[in-house]
C-alpha positions in Angstrom: 24.5 -1.9 0.4 21.0 -2.5 1.7 18.2 -1.9 -0.9 15.7 0.7 -0.4 12.0 -0.4 0.5 9.4 1.7 -1.6 5.4 1.3 -0.6 2.3 2.7 -3.0 -0.7 3.4 -0.8 -4.0 4.9 -1.5 -7.8 4.0 -2.1 -9.1 2.0 -4.4 -9.1 3.5 -7.9 -6.4 6.2 -7.4 -4.5 4.9 -10.1 -1.3 3.0 -8.0 -0.9 0.2 -10.7 -0.2 2.4 -13.5 2.6 4.2 -11.4 4.0 1.2 -9.9 4.7 -0.2 -13.5 6.3 2.9 -14.1 8.7 3.5 -11.5 9.7 -0.4 -11.9 10.7 0.3 -15.0 12.6 3.7 -14.3 14.6 2.2 -11.3 15.6 -0.7 -13.7 16.7 1.6 -16.3 18.7 3.2 -13.3 20.4 0.0 -13.1 18.7 -0.9 -9.9 17.8 -4.4 -8.9 13.9 -4.5 -8.2 11.6 -7.0 -6.8 8.0 -6.0 -7.2 5.3 -7.1 -4.7 1.7 -6.5 -3.2 0.0 -6.8 0.3 -2.0 -8.7 1.0 0.2 -11.4 -0.9 3.7 -11.4 -1.8 4.4 -15.2 -1.2 2.5 -18.4 -1.4 1.0 -18.4 1.8 0.3 -14.3 1.7 -1.6 -15.1 -1.7 -3.7 -17.7 -0.5 -4.7 -15.2 2.7 -5.5 -12.4 0.0 -8.3 -14.7 -1.5 -9.9 -15.1 1.7 -9.4 -11.4 2.6 -10.9 -10.2 -0.5 -13.5 -12.6 -0.7 -15.1 -14.0 2.5 -16.8 -12.0 4.9 -15.1 -12.2 8.4 -15.0 -10.1 11.9 -12.9 -6.8 11.8 -10.5 -8.4 14.2 -10.1 -11.7 12.1 -9.4 -9.5 8.9 -6.7 -7.6 10.8 -4.8 -10.4 12.3 -4.8 -12.0 8.8 -3.3 -9.0 7.0 -0.5 -9.1 9.6 -0.2 -12.9 9.1 0.3 -12.2 5.5 2.6 -9.3 6.2 5.0 -11.5 8.9 5.1 -14.3 6.1 6.0 -11.2 3.3 8.6 -9.9 5.3 10.3 -13.1 6.4 10.2 -14.7 3.2 10.5 -11.7 0.5 10.9 -8.2 1.6 13.7 -8.6 4.5 15.8 -10.8 2.3 15.6 -9.0 -1.1 16.8 -5.6 1.0 19.6 -7.7 2.5 20.8 -8.7 -1.0 21.0 -4.8 -2.0 17.5 -5.3 -4.2 15.0 -2.3 -4.0 11.6 -3.5 -3.1 8.4 -2.1 -4.4 4.9 -2.9 -2.8 1.7 -2.1 -3.3 0.7 -1.7 0.2 1.8 -2.2 3.4 1.1 -1.1 7.2 -0.3 2.0 6.3 -3.3 0.3 4.5 -4.1 -1.7 7.3 -4.2 1.9 9.2 -6.3 3.1 6.5 -8.9 0.4 5.5 -9.2 -1.5 9.1 -8.6 1.6 11.3 -9.9 4.5 9.2 -12.4 2.2 7.4 -13.6 0.1 9.5 -12.9 1.5 13.1 -10.7 -0.8 14.5 -8.9 1.0 17.6 -5.2 2.6 17.0 -3.8 1.1 20.1 -4.6 -2.9 18.3 -3.1 -1.9 15.4 -0.4 -0.2 17.2 0.3 -3.4 18.9 -0.2 -5.6 15.7 2.6 -3.4 14.2 5.3 -3.4 16.8 4.7 -7.4 17.3 5.1 -7.9 13.3 7.7 -5.3 12.3 8.6 -3.2 15.1 10.3 -0.1 14.2 10.8 -1.2 10.4 9.4 0.5 8.2 9.6 1.4 4.5 12.5 4.0 3.0 9.7 5.8 1.5 5.5 5.8 1.3 3.9 7.1 -2.1 0.3 8.0 -1.2 -1.7 8.6 -4.1 -4.7 10.9 -2.9 -7.9 11.3 -5.2 -11.4 12.2 -4.4 -13.7 8.7 -3.8 -16.1 9.8 -6.1 -13.5 10.1 -9.0 -11.7 6.8 -7.9 -15.2 5.1 -8.1 -15.7 6.3 -11.9 -12.1 5.1 -12.4 -12.8 1.5 -10.6 -16.1 1.4 -12.8 -14.7 2.0 -16.1 -12.2 -1.3 -16.0 -15.1 -3.5 -15.8 -13.7 -5.7 -13.3 -15.5 -7.6 -10.6 -15.3 -5.6 -8.0 -14.1 -7.5 -4.7 -15.3 -7.2 -1.2 -13.6 -3.6 -0.2 -14.2 -2.2 -3.2 -17.9 -2.7 -3.0 -18.0 -0.5 -0.1 -19.8 2.7 -0.1 -18.4 6.3 -0.3 -18.4 6.9 3.4 -16.0 4.0 4.2 -13.4 5.6 0.8 -13.7 8.8 2.7 -12.8 7.3 6.0 -9.7 5.7 4.5 -8.8 8.5 2.6 -9.0 10.5 6.0 -6.7 8.1 7.6 -4.1 8.1 4.8 -4.1 12.0 4.8 -3.5 11.5 9.0 -0.4 9.0 8.3 0.9 11.1 6.0 0.8 14.6 8.7 2.0 12.3 11.1 5.3 11.1 9.3 5.9 13.6 6.6 9.5 12.5 5.9 8.5 9.0 5.0 4.7 9.5 3.7 4.4 11.7 0.6 0.9 12.7 -1.1 0.7 12.4 -4.7 -2.3 14.5 -6.0 -3.7 11.2 -7.8 -6.2 13.5 -10.1 -3.1 15.2 -11.9 -2.2 13.8 -15.4 -0.3 10.8 -15.6 2.7 12.6 -16.9 2.5 15.3 -14.0 2.3 12.5 -11.6 5.6 10.9 -13.1 7.6 14.2 -13.0 7.0 14.3 -9.5 7.8 10.5 -8.5 11.0 10.9 -10.5 11.8 13.8 -7.9 11.0 12.4 -5.1 12.4 9.0 -5.5 15.9 10.7 -6.7 16.0 11.8 -3.1 16.6 8.1 -2.1 
């Protein structure tokens, strides 16, 4: 039996990492073999591309091409083989992030993103995408409270994250069967109850 592919999405500071850790433990307690991964990254080459993407300034189209290059490697080396083995794959971001950040945030045309998506993974999509929705001002406060040095995406202004959030909401509206919105401003316990109900439907 093939595994399931679950992706976590949302603006930086929305709290994805905390809830990914919880979901991994929840799935494993239910007896599912689970692989945790992230984008950009997930493979040795992908992690090298991640370092470049998070630190080096570059042309918008270069950025998008590198995102999809890392994704192609990710699919070939990790995601598809794990699913074929019957494992569940939980990824911190996938193509929805590229639509939100490079499309919504940076303004890359939807046509170019569609062409890249079709080239790299065609009709293949996650079984479930969880978008953690949060006011960018609150997300910025959370990021500031971590004390970590921000990467070049996290240093973007508030307007950028407002556009990214809007793009995520648009993605959710276009594909409500796959993309589920999570109110990331709620208490962690309430979010986990919602996550458990949604994942149970799989």
